[in-house]
C-alpha positions as CSV (number, residue, x, y, z in Angstrom):
1,M,34.2,-13.7,25.1
2,R,33.5,-10.4,25.6
3,R,29.9,-10.4,27.0
4,L,32.1,-12.9,29.7
5,A,34.0,-9.8,30.2
6,L,31.9,-7.5,31.8
7,T,31.2,-9.9,33.9
8,G,34.5,-10.8,35.1
9,L,35.5,-6.8,35.7
10,A,32.6,-6.2,38.2
11,A,34.9,-6.4,40.9
12,L,37.7,-4.8,39.5
13,A,34.9,-1.7,39.0
14,L,34.4,-1.2,42.3
15,A,38.1,-1.7,43.1
16,G,38.9,1.8,43.2
17,P,41.1,4.1,45.9
18,A,39.1,4.3,48.8
19,H,37.6,8.2,48.2
20,A,34.1,9.3,47.9
21,A,33.8,8.8,45.0
22,R,31.5,7.0,42.2
23,L,31.2,6.7,38.6
24,T,28.2,5.4,36.3
25,V,27.6,4.9,33.1
26,V,24.2,4.4,31.7
27,P,23.7,2.1,29.6
28,Q,26.5,0.1,30.4
29,V,26.9,-1.2,26.5
30,F,25.8,1.4,24.0
31,S,25.8,1.4,20.4
32,P,27.4,5.1,19.1
33,H,25.6,4.7,15.8
34,R,22.5,4.8,18.1
35,T,23.0,7.0,21.6
36,H,25.7,8.4,23.8
37,A,26.6,7.1,27.2
38,L,25.9,9.2,30.1
39,L,28.7,9.3,32.6
40,S,28.0,10.5,35.8
41,A,30.0,11.5,39.1
42,N,30.4,13.2,42.1
43,L,32.8,14.0,44.7
44,T,32.7,15.8,48.1
45,V,34.4,18.1,47.4
46,A,35.2,20.2,44.1
47,R,38.8,19.2,42.3
48,R,40.5,18.8,39.0
49,A,39.3,15.7,37.8
50,G,38.5,14.3,34.6
51,I,37.2,11.3,32.8
52,R,39.5,9.2,31.1
53,L,38.9,5.7,28.9
54,A,41.7,2.8,29.7
55,T,41.8,-0.5,28.4
56,L,41.0,-3.3,30.8
57,R,44.1,-3.9,32.1
58,G,44.6,-0.3,33.2
59,R,46.8,1.5,30.1
60,P,45.6,4.8,29.2
61,L,43.8,5.5,25.8
62,G,42.4,9.6,26.7
63,W,40.4,11.5,27.8
64,I,36.8,11.5,27.6
65,E,36.4,14.2,30.1
66,R,39.7,16.1,30.2
67,P,40.2,17.2,33.9
68,A,38.7,20.9,35.0
69,R,37.6,21.9,38.5
70,R,34.6,20.3,39.1
71,R,32.5,18.4,42.1
72,T,29.6,16.9,39.2
73,F,30.1,15.5,36.2
74,A,27.2,14.9,33.5
75,V,28.8,14.1,30.2
76,G,27.6,12.2,26.9
77,W,30.1,10.4,25.2
78,D,29.7,9.5,21.8
79,G,32.2,6.4,21.6
80,R,35.4,8.9,20.2
81,L,38.7,10.2,21.5
82,N,39.8,13.0,19.7
83,G,37.4,12.6,17.2
84,A,38.7,9.1,16.2
85,R,36.0,6.3,17.2
86,V,37.0,4.3,19.9
87,H,36.8,0.1,18.2
88,D,34.4,-2.5,19.5
89,G,35.1,-4.0,23.2
90,A,35.0,-3.7,27.1
91,Y,36.9,-0.7,28.4
92,L,37.4,1.2,31.9
93,A,35.7,4.5,32.2
94,E,38.3,6.2,35.2
95,L,37.2,9.0,37.3
96,V,40.9,10.7,37.6
97,Y,42.0,13.2,40.1
98,R,45.9,14.1,39.4
99,S,47.5,10.5,39.2
100,T,45.2,8.7,41.4
101,V,42.3,6.6,40.1
102,L,38.6,8.2,42.2
103,A,36.5,5.5,40.6
104,R,35.9,3.2,37.6
105,A,33.0,1.7,35.4
106,V,32.9,-1.0,33.0
107,V,31.7,0.1,29.7
108,R,31.4,-1.2,26.3
109,I,31.2,-0.1,23.0
110,D,29.0,-2.6,20.6
111,T,28.0,-1.0,17.4
112,T,27.8,-4.9,15.9
113,P,24.1,-6.4,15.0
114,P,23.5,-9.7,16.6
115,H,23.9,-12.2,13.7
116,L,21.6,-15.7,13.1
117,F,24.1,-17.8,12.3
118,E,23.3,-21.0,10.5
119,L,20.4,-19.6,9.6
120,A,17.7,-22.7,8.7
121,A,14.4,-23.7,7.2
122,T,13.3,-27.6,7.6
123,D,9.9,-29.4,8.0
124,G,11.0,-32.1,9.8
125,T,11.3,-34.4,7.7
126,T,13.8,-35.0,4.9
127,G,12.7,-32.0,2.7
128,F,11.1,-31.9,-0.7
129,E,12.8,-31.7,-3.8
130,G,14.0,-28.3,-4.5
131,D,14.5,-27.2,-1.0
132,T,17.3,-25.7,0.4
133,P,18.7,-24.6,3.6
134,L,16.0,-20.9,3.8
135,L,13.4,-23.2,1.5
136,T,11.4,-25.6,2.8
137,T,7.9,-26.7,1.8
138,I,5.4,-27.5,4.2
139,S,1.6,-28.7,3.6
140,P,-0.3,-27.8,6.9
141,N,-3.7,-30.8,6.7
142,G,-2.8,-31.8,10.3
143,D,-2.4,-35.1,8.5
144,G,1.1,-34.8,11.1
145,F,3.4,-34.4,7.7
146,R,5.2,-31.0,6.9
147,D,2.3,-29.0,9.1
148,A,4.9,-26.9,10.1
149,A,8.1,-24.8,9.3
150,N,11.1,-24.2,12.4
151,V,13.5,-21.4,11.3
152,S,16.7,-22.4,13.1
153,F,19.5,-20.0,14.1
154,T,22.3,-19.8,16.3
155,L,23.2,-16.8,18.4
156,R,26.9,-15.7,20.2
157,E,24.9,-12.7,21.7
158,P,22.0,-12.4,23.8
159,A,19.6,-11.2,21.5
160,T,15.4,-9.8,20.9
161,V,14.1,-11.9,17.8
162,R,10.6,-10.7,16.1
163,M,10.1,-13.3,13.0
164,Q,7.3,-12.0,11.0
165,V,6.0,-14.3,8.1
166,T,4.7,-12.2,5.5
167,R,3.3,-12.7,1.7
168,T,4.9,-10.3,-0.9
169,V,3.9,-8.5,-3.9
170,K,6.3,-5.6,-4.2
171,K,7.1,-5.3,-0.3
172,P,6.2,-7.9,2.9
173,V,3.1,-8.2,4.1
174,V,2.2,-9.7,7.6
175,I,0.2,-12.5,8.5
176,W,2.3,-13.8,11.5
177,Q,4.9,-13.0,14.0
178,N,6.4,-13.5,17.1
179,T,8.7,-12.1,19.6
180,L,11.0,-14.1,21.9
181,R,14.1,-13.0,23.6
182,F,17.0,-15.4,23.5
183,G,20.4,-16.3,25.0
184,R,23.3,-17.2,23.3
185,G,23.2,-20.9,21.6
186,R,21.3,-22.8,19.1
187,H,17.0,-21.8,19.3
188,T,14.3,-22.4,17.2
189,I,10.5,-20.5,16.0
190,T,8.1,-23.1,15.0
191,W,5.1,-21.6,12.6
192,A,2.3,-24.1,12.5
193,P,-0.2,-22.2,10.3
194,Q,-3.7,-23.9,9.0
195,S,-5.9,-22.4,6.3
196,L,-3.3,-20.4,3.9
197,N,-3.7,-20.2,0.0
198,P,-0.6,-22.3,-1.2
199,R,2.3,-20.0,-2.2
200,T,5.4,-19.1,-0.7
201,Y,6.1,-17.4,2.2
202,L,9.3,-14.8,3.5
203,V,10.3,-15.2,6.5
204,R,11.6,-11.8,7.9
205,L,13.7,-11.7,11.2
206,R,14.9,-8.8,13.0
207,A,17.5,-9.5,15.9
208,V,17.9,-6.6,18.2
209,D,21.1,-6.9,21.1
210,A,21.3,-4.7,24.0
211,A,23.1,-2.2,22.6
212,G,20.3,-1.6,20.5
213,N,22.2,-3.2,17.5
214,S,19.9,-4.6,14.6
215,I,19.8,-6.9,12.0
216,T,17.1,-7.8,9.6
217,Y,17.5,-11.1,7.0
218,G,14.5,-10.9,4.4
219,A,14.4,-8.7,1.7
220,P,12.2,-5.4,1.7
221,N,12.0,-6.0,-1.9
222,A,12.3,-8.1,-4.8
223,F,16.2,-6.8,-4.8
224,V,16.6,-10.0,-2.9
225,G,20.4,-9.4,-3.5
226,R,20.9,-6.6,-2.0
227,Y,19.9,-8.2,1.5
228,P,20.6,-11.2,4.1
229,R,18.7,-13.5,2.8
230,G,15.8,-14.6,5.0
231,P,14.1,-18.2,4.6
232,V,11.1,-18.6,2.9
233,V,8.2,-21.3,3.3
234,R,6.5,-22.9,0.5
235,V,3.1,-23.6,1.4
236,Q,2.2,-26.4,-1.1
237,G,-1.4,-27.6,-2.1
238,I,-1.9,-29.5,-5.2
239,D,0.6,-27.3,-7.0
240,A,-0.3,-28.1,-11.1
241,A,-0.1,-27.0,-14.5
242,F,0.6,-27.9,-18.2
243,T,3.8,-27.4,-20.2
244,R,2.1,-25.0,-22.6
245,P,-0.9,-23.0,-22.8
246,S,-2.9,-24.6,-25.3
247,Y,-3.5,-27.5,-27.2
248,A,-5.9,-28.9,-29.9
249,P,-8.2,-32.1,-29.4
250,G,-6.3,-35.5,-29.2
251,D,-2.7,-34.3,-28.4
252,L,-1.2,-35.9,-25.7
253,A,-0.3,-32.9,-23.4
254,S,1.8,-32.9,-19.4
255,I,1.5,-31.5,-16.6
256,R,3.8,-31.0,-13.9
257,V,2.1,-31.9,-10.2
258,A,4.2,-31.2,-7.0
259,T,2.4,-31.9,-3.7
260,D,2.5,-34.4,-0.8
261,A,-0.7,-35.9,-1.2
262,S,-1.1,-39.7,-1.0
263,S,-3.6,-40.0,-3.7
264,L,-5.2,-37.6,-6.3
265,T,-8.5,-37.8,-8.4
266,L,-8.4,-35.8,-11.6
267,R,-11.6,-34.3,-13.1
268,V,-11.7,-32.4,-16.7
269,F,-14.4,-29.6,-16.8
270,Q,-14.9,-26.8,-19.5
271,S,-15.3,-23.2,-18.2
272,G,-17.7,-20.9,-18.9
273,P,-20.9,-22.6,-20.1
274,E,-21.9,-23.2,-16.3
275,K,-24.9,-21.3,-14.9
276,V,-22.8,-20.6,-11.5
277,V,-21.6,-17.4,-10.8
278,T,-17.7,-17.5,-9.0
279,Y,-17.2,-14.8,-6.3
280,A,-13.6,-16.3,-5.6
281,D,-10.1,-15.6,-7.3
282,N,-9.0,-19.2,-5.9
283,Q,-12.0,-21.0,-7.4
284,F,-13.1,-22.0,-11.0
285,A,-16.7,-24.1,-11.4
286,G,-17.0,-25.3,-14.6
287,V,-19.1,-27.6,-16.4
288,E,-17.0,-31.3,-16.0
289,L,-17.0,-33.5,-19.4
290,D,-18.3,-36.6,-19.4
291,V,-14.6,-37.9,-19.2
292,P,-14.5,-40.5,-16.1
293,P,-12.1,-39.7,-13.4
294,V,-8.7,-40.5,-13.0
295,Q,-7.4,-42.3,-9.4
296,A,-3.7,-41.8,-9.5
297,D,-2.0,-43.6,-6.5
298,W,0.7,-40.4,-5.6
299,T,2.5,-42.1,-2.9
300,H,5.6,-42.8,-4.4
301,F,5.5,-38.9,-5.3
302,R,4.9,-37.4,-2.2
303,D,8.4,-35.7,-1.9
304,A,9.1,-34.4,-6.1
305,P,7.2,-32.9,-8.3
306,H,5.8,-35.7,-11.3
307,T,5.0,-35.3,-14.6
308,I,1.8,-37.1,-15.9
309,S,1.0,-37.4,-19.8
310,F,-3.0,-36.7,-20.5
311,R,-5.0,-37.1,-23.3
312,V,-6.5,-34.1,-24.4
313,P,-10.1,-34.9,-25.0
314,N,-11.9,-34.5,-28.7
315,V,-13.9,-31.1,-27.6
316,A,-14.7,-27.9,-29.2
317,S,-12.2,-25.3,-29.2
318,G,-12.6,-23.1,-25.6
319,L,-11.3,-23.1,-21.9
320,Y,-10.8,-26.0,-19.8
321,Y,-9.0,-27.0,-16.8
322,V,-8.6,-30.6,-15.1
323,Q,-9.1,-30.5,-11.7
324,L,-6.9,-32.5,-8.7
325,G,-8.5,-33.4,-5.6
326,S,-7.1,-35.6,-2.7
327,S,-8.5,-36.9,0.2
328,D,-7.8,-34.0,2.7
329,G,-9.6,-31.6,1.0
330,R,-7.3,-30.3,-1.1
331,I,-7.8,-28.7,-4.9
332,G,-5.7,-27.6,-7.9
333,Y,-7.0,-26.4,-10.9
334,A,-4.3,-26.8,-14.2
335,P,-6.2,-24.7,-17.1
336,F,-5.7,-25.3,-21.2
337,V,-6.8,-23.8,-23.7
338,V,-8.1,-26.0,-26.5
339,H,-7.3,-24.1,-30.0
340,P,-9.0,-25.5,-33.0
341,V,-7.5,-28.1,-35.0
342,T,-8.7,-25.6,-38.8
343,M,-9.0,-21.9,-38.2
344,G,-12.3,-21.0,-38.4
345,S,-14.1,-24.6,-39.2
346,T,-16.5,-24.0,-36.8
347,S,-17.1,-20.4,-36.3
348,R,-16.3,-17.6,-37.9
349,V,-15.7,-15.6,-34.6
350,L,-12.4,-16.0,-32.8
351,V,-11.5,-15.0,-29.0
352,V,-8.2,-14.0,-27.9
353,L,-7.4,-15.5,-24.1
354,P,-4.9,-13.1,-22.5
355,T,-2.5,-15.8,-21.5
356,N,0.3,-13.1,-21.8
357,T,-1.2,-11.1,-19.3
358,W,-2.6,-13.6,-16.7
359,Q,1.5,-15.1,-16.5
360,A,2.4,-11.3,-16.1
361,Y,0.4,-11.0,-13.0
362,N,1.6,-14.7,-12.1
363,F,3.0,-14.3,-8.9
364,Q,4.5,-17.7,-8.8
365,D,7.8,-18.0,-7.0
366,V,9.5,-20.8,-8.3
367,D,12.7,-20.0,-7.3
368,G,12.1,-19.7,-3.9
369,N,13.5,-16.3,-3.3
370,G,10.3,-15.1,-1.4
371,Y,9.1,-13.2,-4.5
372,G,7.1,-13.2,-7.5
373,D,8.6,-14.3,-10.8
374,T,7.3,-11.5,-12.6
375,W,8.2,-7.5,-13.1
376,Y,5.2,-7.1,-11.7
377,A,7.5,-7.9,-8.2
378,G,9.8,-5.6,-9.1
379,P,12.6,-4.5,-11.3
380,P,14.5,-6.6,-11.1
381,N,12.4,-9.4,-13.3
382,R,12.3,-9.1,-16.6
383,R,10.9,-12.2,-17.7
384,V,7.9,-14.6,-17.2
385,D,7.7,-18.3,-17.7
386,L,4.7,-19.3,-19.3
387,S,4.7,-22.5,-18.1
388,K,4.5,-22.2,-14.6
389,G,1.2,-22.5,-12.5
390,Y,-1.0,-20.3,-11.4
391,I,-0.5,-18.6,-7.8
392,A,-4.3,-19.1,-6.6
393,R,-4.5,-23.0,-6.5
394,G,-3.8,-22.5,-10.7
395,V,-6.7,-20.3,-11.7
396,P,-5.6,-17.0,-13.3
397,P,-5.2,-13.9,-11.7
398,R,-8.4,-11.7,-11.7
399,F,-10.0,-14.6,-13.9
400,Y,-13.2,-14.4,-12.6
401,R,-13.4,-10.5,-12.5
402,Y,-12.1,-9.5,-16.0
403,D,-12.8,-13.0,-18.1
404,L,-15.3,-15.1,-16.6
405,P,-18.4,-13.0,-17.0
406,F,-18.0,-12.4,-20.9
407,L,-17.4,-16.4,-21.1
408,H,-20.8,-16.8,-19.1
409,W,-22.5,-14.1,-21.4
410,L,-21.1,-15.9,-24.3
411,Y,-22.5,-19.0,-23.7
412,W,-25.6,-18.2,-21.6
413,S,-26.4,-16.2,-24.6
414,G,-26.0,-18.8,-27.2
415,K,-23.2,-17.8,-29.6
416,S,-20.2,-19.7,-30.7
417,A,-16.6,-18.4,-31.2
418,E,-13.3,-20.5,-31.5
419,F,-10.8,-19.3,-28.8
420,I,-7.0,-19.1,-28.8
421,S,-3.9,-18.4,-26.7
422,D,-1.5,-15.5,-27.3
423,S,0.7,-18.5,-27.7
424,D,-1.0,-19.7,-30.6
425,F,-0.5,-16.6,-32.6
426,D,3.3,-18.3,-33.4
427,T,1.4,-20.7,-35.4
428,I,-0.3,-18.1,-37.8
429,A,1.4,-17.1,-40.1
430,S,-0.4,-13.9,-41.6
431,G,-3.4,-11.7,-41.4
432,E,-4.1,-13.1,-44.7
433,D,-5.0,-16.6,-42.9
434,L,-6.5,-14.8,-40.1
435,A,-9.2,-13.4,-42.4
436,R,-9.7,-15.6,-44.4
437,A,-10.8,-17.8,-41.3
438,Y,-12.3,-15.2,-39.1
439,D,-14.6,-11.9,-39.4
440,L,-14.6,-11.0,-36.0
441,I,-11.4,-11.3,-33.2
442,V,-12.2,-10.4,-30.1
443,F,-10.3,-10.2,-27.3
444,E,-12.1,-10.5,-24.4
445,G,-9.6,-9.2,-21.4
446,H,-6.0,-7.2,-20.9
447,E,-4.1,-7.6,-23.8
448,E,-1.3,-5.9,-22.7
449,Y,1.3,-8.0,-23.6
450,V,2.1,-9.1,-27.2
451,T,4.9,-9.8,-29.4
452,P,5.4,-8.4,-32.5
453,H,4.2,-11.1,-34.7
454,E,0.7,-10.8,-33.2
455,Y,1.1,-7.2,-33.6
456,D,2.0,-7.9,-37.3
457,V,-0.6,-10.0,-38.1
458,V,-3.8,-8.6,-36.1
459,Q,-2.9,-5.5,-37.3
460,R,-3.0,-7.2,-40.9
461,F,-5.7,-8.8,-40.3
462,R,-7.4,-5.3,-39.1
463,D,-6.0,-4.0,-43.1
464,L,-7.9,-6.4,-44.8
465,G,-11.5,-5.5,-43.4
466,G,-11.2,-8.1,-40.1
467,N,-13.3,-6.5,-37.0
468,L,-11.8,-6.2,-33.8
469,M,-13.7,-6.2,-29.9
470,F,-11.6,-5.2,-27.2
471,L,-13.3,-5.5,-24.3
472,S,-10.9,-4.0,-21.5
473,A,-8.1,-1.2,-21.7
474,N,-4.5,-1.2,-22.2
475,N,-4.6,-3.2,-25.1
476,F,-1.1,-4.0,-26.6
477,F,0.9,-1.8,-24.5
478,W,4.0,-3.7,-23.8
479,Q,6.2,-5.3,-26.8
480,V,7.5,-8.6,-25.3
481,R,9.9,-11.3,-26.9
482,K,8.7,-14.6,-26.8
483,T,11.6,-17.6,-26.4
484,G,10.6,-20.8,-26.0
485,Q,7.6,-20.9,-23.1
486,V,9.8,-17.3,-21.8
487,L,8.2,-13.8,-22.3
488,E,11.0,-10.9,-22.1
489,K,9.6,-7.6,-22.0
490,I,11.0,-5.2,-24.5
491,G,9.0,-1.6,-23.9
492,E,5.9,0.5,-24.8
493,W,4.8,-0.3,-28.5
494,R,4.4,3.5,-28.6
495,Q,8.0,4.1,-28.1
496,D,9.0,2.4,-31.0
497,G,6.8,3.9,-33.2
498,R,3.6,2.2,-33.1
499,P,0.8,4.0,-30.8
500,E,-1.5,1.1,-29.5
501,A,-4.1,3.9,-30.2
502,A,-3.8,3.5,-34.0
503,L,-4.9,0.1,-34.4
504,I,-7.7,0.0,-31.3
505,G,-8.7,3.6,-31.4
506,V,-7.6,4.4,-28.0
507,Q,-5.2,3.9,-26.2
508,Y,-3.4,3.6,-22.7
509,R,-3.9,7.1,-20.6
510,A,-3.8,6.5,-16.9
511,N,-4.0,4.1,-13.5
512,D,-4.9,4.2,-10.1
513,D,-5.2,0.8,-9.1
514,G,-9.3,1.1,-8.5
515,Q,-9.3,4.0,-6.3
516,H,-12.1,5.9,-8.5
517,Q,-14.4,4.3,-10.2
518,G,-16.8,6.2,-12.4
519,D,-20.0,5.6,-14.6
520,F,-20.1,6.3,-18.3
521,V,-21.8,9.0,-20.1
522,V,-23.2,7.8,-23.8
523,Q,-22.8,10.4,-26.1
524,N,-22.7,10.6,-30.0
525,S,-25.7,8.2,-29.9
526,A,-27.3,9.3,-33.4
527,L,-24.2,7.6,-35.0
528,L,-24.4,4.7,-33.9
529,P,-28.0,4.0,-33.1
530,W,-27.5,0.1,-33.5
531,L,-25.1,-0.2,-30.5
532,W,-27.7,1.3,-28.3
533,A,-30.5,-0.6,-29.9
534,G,-33.0,-2.3,-26.7
535,T,-31.0,-0.7,-23.6
536,G,-33.3,2.7,-23.3
537,L,-30.1,4.0,-23.2
538,A,-29.1,8.4,-25.2
539,D,-26.7,10.8,-25.0
540,G,-26.2,11.7,-21.4
541,S,-27.8,8.6,-20.2
542,T,-25.0,7.2,-17.9
543,F,-24.3,2.7,-16.8
544,G,-21.8,1.6,-14.5
545,A,-23.7,2.0,-11.1
546,F,-24.3,-1.0,-11.0
547,V,-21.4,-2.7,-11.0
548,G,-19.6,-0.1,-8.6
549,G,-18.5,1.7,-11.7
550,Y,-15.7,1.7,-14.4
551,G,-11.8,2.2,-13.9
552,I,-8.6,1.2,-12.8
553,E,-7.1,1.7,-15.9
554,I,-8.4,3.1,-18.7
555,D,-7.9,4.4,-22.1
556,A,-8.6,7.8,-24.6
557,L,-8.2,9.1,-27.8
558,A,-4.8,10.3,-29.0
559,P,-2.9,11.5,-31.8
560,S,-2.7,8.2,-33.3
561,S,-6.2,7.7,-33.6
562,P,-7.9,6.7,-37.2
563,P,-9.2,9.7,-38.6
564,G,-13.2,9.8,-37.9
565,T,-12.8,8.0,-34.4
566,I,-16.0,8.2,-32.2
567,V,-16.0,8.6,-28.4
568,V,-19.4,6.4,-27.9
569,A,-19.4,6.5,-24.2
570,Q,-16.6,8.4,-21.6
571,I,-16.3,9.2,-18.2
572,P,-15.3,12.7,-17.7
573,D,-11.7,13.3,-15.3
574,L,-12.4,10.2,-13.3
575,Y,-8.2,10.9,-12.9
576,G,-8.7,14.8,-12.6
577,P,-9.4,17.6,-14.7
578,G,-9.1,16.3,-18.7
579,I,-7.9,12.5,-17.3
580,T,-10.9,10.9,-18.9
581,A,-11.7,7.4,-20.0
582,Q,-13.3,7.3,-23.5
583,M,-15.1,4.5,-25.2
584,S,-15.1,4.3,-28.5
585,Y,-15.6,2.8,-32.3
586,Y,-14.5,3.8,-35.8
587,E,-14.5,2.1,-39.3
588,L,-12.1,2.4,-41.8
589,P,-13.3,2.2,-46.1
590,N,-12.4,-1.7,-46.1
591,G,-15.1,-2.1,-44.0
592,A,-13.4,-2.7,-40.8
593,K,-15.0,-1.9,-37.7
594,V,-13.0,-1.7,-34.0
595,F,-14.9,-0.9,-31.2
596,A,-12.8,-0.4,-27.7
597,A,-14.4,-0.7,-24.1
598,G,-11.7,2.0,-22.7
599,A,-11.7,0.7,-19.4
600,L,-10.1,-2.6,-18.0
601,D,-13.1,-3.5,-15.8
602,F,-15.7,-3.7,-18.9
603,G,-15.7,-6.6,-20.0
604,G,-16.5,-8.0,-16.1
605,S,-20.0,-6.7,-16.3
606,A,-20.4,-8.6,-19.5
607,T,-23.9,-10.4,-17.8
608,F,-25.5,-7.0,-16.8
609,W,-27.4,-4.4,-18.0
610,P,-26.7,-2.9,-20.3
611,V,-23.7,-4.3,-21.4
612,K,-25.0,-7.6,-22.5
613,H,-27.3,-6.0,-24.4
614,M,-24.7,-4.0,-25.9
615,L,-22.8,-7.0,-26.7
616,D,-25.2,-8.9,-28.2
617,N,-25.7,-5.8,-30.5
618,L,-21.9,-5.4,-31.3
619,W,-21.4,-9.3,-32.1
620,A,-24.3,-8.6,-34.1
621,Q,-23.1,-5.7,-36.3
622,L,-19.2,-7.3,-35.9
623,S,-19.2,-10.7,-36.0
624,V,-20.1,-10.2,-40.3
625,P,-17.7,-8.8,-42.9
């Protein structure tokens, strides 16, 4: 009704006395929060005149510009009378001489943004189970079923609306946008993407009215409760995940699957032995097991998740995955670890896959608020669900860069090892049990998050003479509590009196997200000639240029490092004076030998010279008591 009043008052504004005077207001509709209104008038002769504000019925409210003798007016008005702000609404600005109104103009104060009422997102069908008015699921594969998201809203005043579709990590990154001008009423903006990674996408809408008032829907960070909620679109592929990180051969496992494909083909692969290099973070390329593919009719489960049973094959310990494919080309992966039935029965070397860290860096948005369910999305998140599927079609974060190269080196060089996930430490009673089964434990990846029990048994294993190899950096940094399949971040281990350098030899020093990479410089080679055997490296030699250098996160010695810890190579001043990455090695009187790489991405170069030779040498030295 307030907009309609402006049209109805046009004649009134021009119906002043027949004096040669004119009053203009620019802009006619304004928000004092954003700008001032300019009131201008010209008289044929100088008069003692002023400008006052009146109601639409002509009742005076107060002076905008008190009477004074003048011929012209140019007044910037801030929407206040006698220091008090005038309420939103339509008014008359009157040019007054004595008791006579010489001219009038309508002015409207509007400080209220153009809200998007009944904001909702739909896929044009009955929806997928779990969808809400602000969460819709689409699968844009061109089959005419859930191919597009429709975002609808009602405006009670004209406004310009910009819709942005964003991909979130810690903040939104725009991948698509459209800006349209709408009048009053119900409106819809359609987003019909084509090739996109399955995940949720936050829709942010900004509406601006004629007065410049604006409102934005969709949070700029993970504190979603602090801002007007924006719609979320879940682009669905074949979302699949095992309900636990690991199983023994023969176990009956469960896989949760969410897809609207009409049929699925399930095949089983082992990751690592394949002679194929993967260069994408959403792909696996393993060796298929001699297990017949399973065809599954999915026509009854296109509108809701469904759980299927899976018998773990009788295979060697390692990392495996189920590949689920559909006729339209969509692929999803469900990785799982096969742990040994009896520890140490096939190898005296144990490889720990960093499943806690994988899930900590997994930005899968299960609750559908537009941000990943991980503390890396923002401070509101303190917990991580170990059973949720990975966001990149099911592939663990950064797997092909940090973890897969080690698996390739292991299998390509004919080594033998047993594998466990972080969760499997729950079933290991003590360090004594580990020491009876293994001579060497390899932490091949970024082992950042560990429970008190895992820390205890690994430290006890070392104290009993067991050997450790850390091929990344920033290991054993955060203490987490595990309840069921949920991790909760507690705090830094060093703040709890257990600095990680006392176990590892070095500890987390700095991080610059990979902005600076550097080459390691060999030192103290005479103290560990076996480490450099066959590499041709000696003190002062460098390595790392072949992979663009090392860095991202780095470790360095600390006062808690065991006595006699040797820096075998370092990247001097990588992040500034004194901020140096250090590769270390130490031995204890009980015979324990511990190597730490000191750079996050060291293990990612496991198949390149000279690192593959260094790993051969480390394996030969540490895999025996």
